[in-house]
C-alpha positions as CSV (number, residue, x, y, z in Angstrom):
1,M,-20.1,-210.0,-140.7
2,T,-22.6,-208.4,-142.9
3,F,-25.5,-210.4,-144.5
4,M,-27.3,-209.3,-147.7
5,K,-31.1,-209.6,-147.8
6,V,-32.0,-212.0,-150.6
7,Q,-35.4,-211.8,-152.2
8,P,-37.1,-214.9,-153.6
9,P,-37.3,-214.8,-157.4
10,W,-41.1,-214.3,-157.5
11,Q,-40.8,-211.1,-155.5
12,A,-38.1,-209.5,-157.6
13,K,-39.3,-206.6,-159.8
14,R,-38.6,-207.3,-163.5
15,E,-38.8,-205.2,-166.6
16,T,-38.5,-206.1,-170.3
17,L,-35.7,-204.2,-172.1
18,V,-36.2,-203.6,-175.8
19,R,-33.1,-202.4,-177.6
20,E,-34.9,-201.2,-180.7
21,E,-38.3,-201.6,-182.3
22,A,-37.9,-202.3,-186.0
23,E,-39.5,-204.1,-188.9
24,T,-37.7,-206.9,-190.6
25,S,-37.3,-206.9,-194.3
26,G,-38.9,-209.9,-196.1
27,K,-35.7,-210.6,-198.0
28,Y,-34.2,-211.9,-194.7
29,G,-36.9,-214.6,-194.2
30,F,-40.2,-215.1,-192.5
31,Q,-41.6,-215.0,-189.0
32,P,-41.9,-218.7,-187.8
33,Y,-45.7,-218.7,-187.7
34,S,-46.1,-217.0,-191.1
35,R,-43.5,-219.1,-192.9
36,P,-44.9,-221.0,-195.9
37,L,-45.1,-224.8,-195.8
38,D,-42.6,-225.2,-198.7
39,E,-40.0,-223.2,-196.7
40,H,-40.5,-225.5,-193.7
41,L,-40.0,-228.5,-196.0
42,R,-37.0,-227.0,-197.7
43,F,-35.1,-225.8,-194.7
44,G,-36.3,-227.6,-191.6
45,Y,-37.9,-230.5,-190.0
46,V,-41.6,-231.3,-189.9
47,N,-42.7,-233.4,-187.0
48,L,-45.5,-235.7,-188.1
49,D,-47.8,-237.5,-185.6
50,K,-48.2,-240.8,-187.5
51,P,-51.7,-242.4,-187.2
52,S,-52.0,-246.0,-186.0
53,G,-52.2,-248.4,-188.9
54,P,-49.7,-247.5,-191.6
55,S,-46.0,-248.2,-191.0
56,S,-43.5,-245.3,-190.7
57,H,-42.0,-246.5,-194.0
58,E,-45.4,-246.0,-195.7
59,V,-45.9,-242.6,-194.2
60,T,-42.4,-241.6,-195.3
61,A,-43.2,-242.8,-198.9
62,W,-46.4,-240.7,-198.8
63,V,-44.5,-237.6,-197.7
64,N,-41.9,-238.2,-200.4
65,F,-44.6,-238.5,-203.0
66,E,-46.4,-235.3,-201.9
67,A,-43.4,-233.1,-201.3
68,G,-41.4,-234.1,-204.4
69,P,-37.7,-234.8,-204.7
70,C,-36.3,-231.6,-203.0
71,R,-34.4,-233.2,-200.1
72,P,-34.0,-236.6,-198.5
73,R,-36.6,-237.5,-196.0
74,G,-36.9,-240.4,-193.6
75,D,-38.0,-241.5,-190.2
76,S,-36.1,-241.7,-187.0
């Protein structure tokens, strides 16, 4: 019977493979950290750490007032 020597994961030699270095055209979107706020509000979720005091209903009303009527918003 033959046994294979198994290395622990932290001892394995790893390398990063890059298929192709390329620039992305702006017409296909934004990098997540450079995306404008209106794009976040239009296409995604914004997590809001509600301060103590106002109810979640009040904070939702404030966000709706500031962001305008582009999409339904709410709390969960």
